[in-house]
Each structure stands twice: as C-alpha cells, then as structure tokens.
N, C-alpha and C positions, 0 to 999 in steps of 0.2 A: 619465785616462791615467796609466800608470806608465812611468817611465824608469829607466835604469840607475842614476841617482842616488837612486832611491827604495828600493833593495832592502835598505838597512840602517835605514830609517826607518819604513816603513809597518807598521801592525799586520798580523799574519799572515804576515810575511816572516821570513827567518832571524833578524833582530834581535830578534824577540819569541818565539822558541821555544828549547828547550834545546840545539839544535844551533848556536846563534849563536856560541858561544865557540870553535867548532871551527876547524881550520886552513883549511878552504875559505873560510868566511866572512871570516876575517881576511885571507886572501890577496886576495880581491876588494876588500875595504876598502882595503888598501894600494895596489892597482893603481888604483882609482878616484881616490884622493888624488893619485896621481902621473900621472893622465891616460894610463894605459897599458892595453892590452888583454891579457887572459890568453892565454898560449900553452899549450895543452893538448896533450900529446904522448901518443899511443897506442903501446904496445909489446906484443908477445906475450910472455907469461911464459916465461922460459928461452931466448928466442931472441937470438942464434943458438946459444948454448949457455949453461948456467947461470952459469958464471964470467964470460963476456963480457957476459952480460945485466946483471949487477950493475955492471960497469965502464961499460956503456952508460948505465944509469939515472943513475948518479952524474955521468957526463959531461954528460948532458942537463940535469940540474939546474944544474950549474955554467955551462952555456952559455946559460941564460936561460929554461928551461921553468918554468912556474908550477904546473902540475898534471900528474901522471903518471897516465895510464890504463893499467892493467896487465890485459891480456886473458887470461882463463883459457882455455887451449886446450880445444877442443871438437871432437868428431868430425863434427859436422854444422853448421858455422857458416853458416847460411842467409843472413845479412845481409852477409857479408863477401865481398869480391872475391878474385881469384886470388892476390894477394900475401899477404894475411893468412891465407887458407885454407892456402896452402903452408907458411907459418911455423907455423901451428897443427899441421898434420900432422907437420911435422919434429920439433917438441918433444914431441908425443905419442909418437912413435917413440923418443925419448930417455928416455921415462918421466915426463915432466912431468905434474902433476896439480894439482888445486885445493890440496891440502895442500902440494905442492911450491911452488906459487905463493906461498902465505902465508909459507913458510919463506924464500923468496928476498926477499920484502918485509921480513921481520924482519931478515935479514942486511944488507940494503942500508942501513937506517937513514937514509932520505932526508930532506933538509931541506925538502922541498916536499910538499904534500898528495898523497895517493895515492887513486885511485878504482879499485876492483875492477870490471872490465868482464867480464860473464859472460852466458851464456845461462841460461835458467831451470833446465834439467835438472841441471847441476852444483850449483846453489844448493839445489834441493830435496833432492838426494842427500846434501848435507852436513848437512842437518838444521837445526832452529831455532836452534842455538847458533852458526851460522856468523857472523852479524854481530858477536857478542862475540869470537869467536876472531880474526876479521879485524881488529877494532879493537885487540886485544892485540898483533897482529903489526905494527901501524903503518898500517892502512888507515883512510881518513877518509870514503870514500863508496862507494856501490854503484850500478852501472848494470846493469840486466837488459834485454837487447836485445829479448827476445820476451815481455815482460810489460807489455802496454798497460794504461793506467788502466782499472779496472773489470773486468779479465779474471779475476782471482782475488782477491776482496776480502780474504779472511782472510790469504793470503800477503802481499799488499800491506800490510795493517795491521801484520803482524809485522815486516816489513822497515822500514816507515816509523816504527814505534815504537822501533826498535833504536838502537844507538849510532852508526850510520853515516848520513851524508847520503844520501837516496834520490834519485838523479838520474834524471829522466824525459826521454823522447824526444818530440819533436814532428816530425811529417812535413810535407812541403810541402802535402799535401792536408787537413791537420787544420783543422776548422772553428773559428771563434772561440770558441764556447761550450765546445768540447772543449779548446781551449788554456787557458781559464780553469780548467777542472777539473784539467788536468795541473799547472798552476801551483800550485793549492791543495794538491795531493797530493805535490809534489816538494820537495826540499831541496838546497841547495848551489848548483846552477845548472840551467838547462834546456838540453838539447842539441837544437839545431835541425838536422835533416837537410836539407842544402841541395838535394837532388835525390832523385828516386825511383830505386830500384835498389839495388845493393850498393856497398860501399866500394870505393875505388880512385882512382887518379890520373886527372885530367881536364885537358884543355887550356884550358877556359874555365869561367867561373862562370855559373850560371843568371841570365838577365836579370831575372827576377822576384824575385831574392834580396832586394834592398832593401825591397820591399813585404812580403815574408814576414816579415822582421825587424821592420818597423814594426807589422805586425799582432800579432806575438807580444809586442812591448813594450806594446801596448795591453792585452793580456790577462793578463800576468804581472808580478810584481814581482821575480822572481828574475833574476840575471844570465843573459844569453842568449849561449850559445857555439854556433858554427856549425861543422859538420864535413861530411864526405863530399866527396871530390874536390879538396881543397885540398892542393897538393903543392909549389908554388913560392913563393919570397919575395914576388913581385909579387901573387899571389893572396891570400896571407896579409895583405899590407898593405891590399889593397882591402877585405877582410872586417873587418880591425881598425878601419877608419874607421867601420864600421856597427854592430858588435856588441861585446859585453863580452869575448868570447873567441873564439879560433880553434883548432879541433881538427885536428891533422895525424896521420895514421896510416900509410896504405900507403906513402907516400913515405919515411917514416922507417924502417919495417920493411925496405923494399927497400934503402935506403942501409946499414942496419946489417948486412944480409946480406953486403954487400961488405966492410965494415969498421966497427968501432966508431968510428974516427976520422971516417969519412965521415958516419955518423949524427950525431955530435956537431956537426960543422961545418954540417950542414944546419940543425940547431936554432939554431946561432949566427946563421946567415944569416937565418932566419925572424924571430928576435928583433930583429935590426937593422932589417929592413924594416918590421916592425910598429911599432917605436918611432918610426922616421922618419915613418911615415904619421900618427902621432899628434902629431908635432912635439916628440918627447922627445929 
C-alpha cells in the first residue's frame, strides 16, 4: 500500500527522478510537513481579459492557492462544462492563443507552481519544443485532458521525458491495474476526476469518492488531487480530509467573470475551510 506520506520516499516516485527538484514536488513536500492539502486553482488563460487575468493569478497566489492550472483556450473543449466553455470562447474571440498563454505566464512571474492545462490538438500544433518553451516561460507541469495513457506512446514519451511534470488523469471507472499504469507514467500529482461527465459546479459530492481515493492511494505513490464539481468551501474541506489536494475550476472562473476580487475571496475562503478541516 502507498500513502500520501510515501510520495517523496518510494523508489520510482518523484523523489527518485529528475523532476524531484521541481516546484511541484517541493510544494507537496512543504504541504505534507504542515499537514495541509494543496489548493489547485484552474483559470482560463486571458480570462476575463489579459490584464485582469494576471491580477487574478497573483491574487489567487496571495490568497492561498498552491498550484495554478492555466487552461489553454480551445475551440472544442469536450471535457469542460458551460462555464469553462464560455470563458474559453470569450478569450479566443479576444485573440488568446497558446503563445499568448505562455506570454501571460511569463509576465505574471508567479510564486507558485504552474500547470499548463490543454487539449492535445494545441500541444501537437505547437511542436516538440513546447515543453521547453513552456518551462522557460515559468510552467512547471503539463496536463493533456484527451491523452489517456497508451493512446499515443511516442507523444507521451516526448512529453514525459521533457522538463515539465506530466500530470495524468484518473477517471471514476478506471480499473486498479490501469491506475498503477497511470501512476507509473505520471509526474507531479495524479488528478482524480470525482465524477463522470464534464467540469462544472455541483451541489453534492459522489458518495463513492472516499473509496475511489482509497483505491487510487493503493495504486500510486504520487499525490492525489481531486477535481470536477468542487465549488464551495464545505466541499473543499470534505475532500481535503481525504486527498492530498483539491482542484477548483468552474466556480473560480464564474466568480472571476464577475470580478477579480470575488475570485480572490473565493480562494481565500476555500483555503480557510481546507486548513480548518486539517486542524491547521
């Protein structure tokens, strides 16, 4: 059995590979030492507009986010719900692109790790130098939503061997042996999708979530972060008691649409609730 306390000690985990010295691994080590769960915040690049996006990102970091997932806008975001789809369409109409996303990250100079969140098409279109360009801009990890383990071995090898932590997804229906394979091919953390369907805010959490997290902990040594449907402080607190990290996206994008201040205050409230749940 592997637990969250093993991910810096076991052979084959981030502590024994060249990515171990990166900001994502260091952040999880700091959090583990402090008995805190990671708050992973998703934002759409350039939303609500480029200047306010940088203000939002910096405010989120100051409010207690541990990792920022920056979504590359895409014309066909199949895994995303209406809130993130609308934000992606809005910034595409403003001219945002993958290159523009990297430039915003470079300008932001954030003190927390950054994960580039993309669909495969923009990654392939950018060419094999993308991981190196992204790392130079200040990106620490890469998550490709529509690239399951084994789907494109050569592309996966190139991304996995590059300078970025290659974050992989696990679905509620993933079998145990598949979880082990995903854990062996991922870096940084594993993103557990809490429910089937697309991203978006939900009123309740799946009753089977604790057992899903337990199964994943048995299979992987990487930190486990849970996302999809988490929108309120009480939900984040409940997940923080079970997992190494909590991912919040649609609720934050929706709040930021109304104002940067509202987005930052949402993150502040999530952070307080998660720390309280851990007795911090």
